[in-house]
C-alpha positions in Angstrom: 113.5 143.7 40.4 112.0 140.7 38.7 110.1 139.6 41.8 108.3 142.9 42.0 107.6 142.7 38.3 106.2 139.2 38.4 103.9 140.2 41.3 102.8 143.3 39.3 101.6 141.2 36.3 99.5 139.1 38.6 97.7 142.2 39.7 97.2 144.3 36.5 97.2 143.8 32.8 100.6 142.4 31.7 100.9 145.0 28.8 100.4 147.8 31.2 102.8 146.4 33.8 105.5 145.8 31.2 105.0 149.3 29.7 105.5 151.0 33.1 108.4 148.7 33.8 110.1 149.5 30.5 109.2 153.1 30.4 110.5 154.1 33.8 114.0 152.8 32.8 114.8 155.7 30.5 113.0 158.1 32.7 115.0 157.1 35.8 118.2 156.8 33.8 117.8 160.4 32.7 116.9 161.5 36.2 120.0 159.8 37.6 122.2 161.4 35.0 120.8 164.9 35.9 121.8 164.1 39.5 125.3 163.2 38.4 124.9 159.4 38.8 126.1 157.1 36.0 127.0 158.1 32.4 126.3 161.8 31.7 123.6 162.4 29.1 124.5 165.1 26.5 122.4 167.9 25.3 119.0 166.7 24.3 117.4 167.6 20.9 113.8 168.6 20.4 113.0 165.1 19.3 114.6 163.7 22.5 112.4 166.0 24.6 109.3 165.3 22.6 109.9 161.5 22.8 110.4 161.6 26.6 107.2 163.8 27.0 105.2 161.3 24.9 106.7 158.4 26.8 105.6 159.8 30.2 102.2 160.9 28.8 101.6 157.3 27.6 102.6 155.9 31.0 100.3 158.4 32.8 97.4 157.5 30.5 97.9 153.7 31.1 98.1 154.3 34.9 94.9 156.5 34.9 93.0 154.0 32.7 94.0 151.1 35.0 92.9 153.0 38.1 89.6 153.9 36.5 89.0 150.2 35.6 89.2 150.8 31.8 92.2 148.4 31.3 91.8 144.8 30.3 92.5 143.3 33.7 92.8 144.1 37.4 92.8 141.3 40.0 90.3 142.9 42.3 88.6 139.9 43.7 87.5 141.7 46.9 86.2 144.7 44.9 89.1 147.0 45.9 90.0 147.8 42.3 91.7 151.1 43.0 93.9 149.6 45.7 95.0 146.6 43.8 95.6 148.7 40.6 97.7 151.2 42.6 99.8 148.4 44.1 100.3 146.8 40.7 101.3 150.1 39.1 103.7 150.9 41.9 105.4 147.5 41.8 105.9 147.8 38.0 107.5 151.2 38.5 109.7 150.0 41.3 110.9 147.0 39.3 111.9 149.1 36.3 113.7 151.6 38.6 115.6 148.7 40.2 116.7 147.6 36.7 118.1 151.0 36.1 120.0 150.7 39.3 121.4 147.4 38.1 122.4 148.9 34.7 124.1 151.8 36.4 126.0 149.6 38.8 127.0 147.3 36.0 128.5 150.3 34.1 130.4 151.2 37.2 131.8 147.7 37.4 132.8 147.8 33.7 134.7 151.1 34.3 136.4 149.5 37.3 137.6 146.7 35.0 135.0 143.9 35.8 134.0 142.4 32.5 130.6 141.0 31.4 131.6 137.4 31.9 132.8 138.1 35.5 129.6 140.0 36.3 127.5 137.2 34.8 129.4 134.6 36.8 128.6 136.5 40.0 125.0 137.7 39.3 123.5 134.5 37.9 124.5 132.3 40.9 123.1 135.0 43.2 119.8 134.9 41.3 119.7 131.1 41.7 120.4 131.3 45.4 117.6 133.9 45.9 115.2 131.7 43.8 116.0 128.6 45.9 115.5 130.7 49.1 112.1 131.8 47.9 111.1 128.2 47.2 112.3 127.0 50.6 110.4 129.8 52.3 107.2 128.8 50.4 106.9 132.1 48.5 105.9 130.1 45.3 103.8 127.4 46.9 101.2 125.8 44.6 97.8 124.5 45.6 98.8 121.0 44.3 102.1 119.3 44.7 104.3 119.5 41.6 105.9 116.2 40.6 109.7 116.3 41.0 110.4 115.5 37.3 108.1 118.4 36.2 109.7 120.7 38.7 113.2 119.8 37.5 112.2 120.3 33.9 110.8 123.8 34.7 114.0 124.7 36.5 116.1 123.6 33.5 113.9 125.6 31.1 114.2 128.6 33.4 117.9 128.4 33.5 118.2 128.1 29.7 115.7 131.0 29.1 117.3 133.4 31.7 121.0 132.7 31.3 121.4 134.1 27.8 119.4 137.3 28.4 121.3 138.0 31.6 124.6 137.6 29.8 123.4 139.6 26.8 122.5 142.5 29.1 125.9 142.4 30.7 127.5 142.4 27.3 125.4 145.3 26.1 126.3 147.3 29.2 130.0 146.9 28.3 129.4 148.2 24.8 127.0 151.1 25.1 125.4 153.5 27.5 122.5 153.0 30.0 120.5 155.6 28.1 120.8 153.6 24.8 119.8 150.3 26.4 116.9 152.0 28.1 115.7 153.6 24.8 115.6 150.2 23.1 114.0 148.5 26.1 111.2 151.1 26.0 110.1 149.8 22.6 109.2 146.3 23.9 105.7 146.8 25.3 103.9 146.8 22.0 105.3 143.3 21.4 104.0 142.2 24.8 100.5 143.7 24.0 100.4 141.8 20.7 101.4 138.5 22.4 98.8 139.2 25.1 96.2 139.5 22.3 97.3 136.3 20.6 97.4 134.3 23.9 93.9 135.4 24.8 94.0 134.6 28.5 93.9 138.2 29.6 91.4 140.7 28.1 92.7 143.9 26.5 90.9 147.2 26.0 90.9 150.1 23.5 92.0 152.3 26.4 95.2 150.2 26.8 95.8 150.4 23.1 95.4 154.2 23.1 97.9 154.6 25.9 100.3 152.2 24.2 100.1 154.2 20.9 101.1 157.4 22.7 103.8 155.6 24.6 105.3 153.8 21.5 105.3 157.1 19.6 107.5 158.5 22.4 109.8 155.4 22.5 110.2 155.5 18.7 111.1 159.2 18.8 113.7 158.5 21.4 115.2 155.7 19.4 115.3 157.8 16.2 116.9 160.7 18.1 119.6 158.4 19.6 120.3 156.9 16.1 120.6 160.4 14.7 123.1 161.4 17.4 125.3 158.3 16.8 125.4 159.1 13.0 126.4 162.8 13.6 
């Protein structure tokens, strides 16, 4: 999941990639529930349906703007903008869908009696093995050799940064539903867009902002509908 996402942000605007990545999680979680996979989703309110419709509309707008070349960034060095944009969009959607699969499988393990710490103890070493395998195969080869101390420092930072979020997700899975996690995850892209603006390495566009506004309105409606359900 993360490999496809990291490739996606190399091809298209990071805010767009993260929006599609985050947005497809609640969409695919709802679709899975309708197919009888995972935790059943109860009857949806008008606000739920409106939020989901706006979420999908915002994602569609961002995809269309990216394909049209109106977003802030597409790595189309050979001039094949549409092809590169389509690949980046597809990878972002695939990565989010895979995250949904991970959440659903984690819920299944929790119901089977496998707790968050046990899942973390299995999943994190597997991530590490895959990362080492990718390095050995040269999937992340740099143009210039990286000094060993710098490489070791980067690995330690990566372990520290990733370990807590991975465990936090496992803990959240044990405490709430996939749909709830997905609803809160969907609200993240606006933060990524703001960070992208502050960093300044990648251009942004008014078209991206327009799509994000529609998307975020849907994400906010979904969160409010979920909070209202829990209070009822």
